C-alpha positions in Angstrom: -14.2 8.2 -24.9 -11.7 5.3 -25.0 -9.9 4.1 -21.9 -6.1 4.4 -21.9 -4.9 2.9 -18.6 -5.8 0.5 -15.9 -4.3 0.4 -12.4 -5.2 -2.4 -9.9 -3.9 -1.7 -6.4 -3.9 -4.5 -3.8 -4.2 -4.2 0.0 -6.4 -1.1 -0.1 -8.9 -1.6 2.8 -12.5 -1.3 1.8 -13.2 0.4 5.1 -10.9 1.9 7.7 -7.3 3.0 7.6 -4.7 1.2 5.6 -0.9 1.3 5.4 0.9 4.6 5.4 0.3 6.4 2.0 -2.8 4.4 1.1 -5.3 7.1 2.0 -3.3 9.7 -0.1 -3.2 7.3 -3.0 -6.9 6.6 -2.9 -7.8 10.3 -2.6 -5.6 11.2 -5.6 -6.9 8.3 -7.7 -10.5 9.1 -7.0 -10.1 12.9 -7.5 -8.3 12.7 -10.9 -10.5 14.4 -13.5 -9.7 11.8 -16.2 -10.0 8.7 -14.1 -12.7 6.6 -12.5 -11.7 4.7 -9.4 -13.7 2.2 -7.4 -13.0 0.1 -4.3 -13.6 -3.7 -4.5 -14.3 -5.6 -1.3 -12.2 -8.6 -2.3 -9.6 -10.2 0.0 -7.8 -7.4 1.9 -9.2 -4.8 -0.5 -8.6 -3.8 -4.1 -8.8 -0.4 -5.8 -9.5 -0.4 -9.5 -8.8 2.7 -11.5 -9.4 3.4 -15.2 -8.0 6.4 -17.0 -9.6 8.0 -20.0 -7.5 9.2 -22.9 
């Protein structure tokens, strides 16, 4: 199945609480049925999300 979208979110803590709204964003990104999302422990934290077509 081809990929149709990429989102890279900055300042998403790898562990612990982040800014207001970050936890809701991460939960939604990781639970979307047509997406795969992964935290990356780089800098202050990055969340990379790929969406399938």
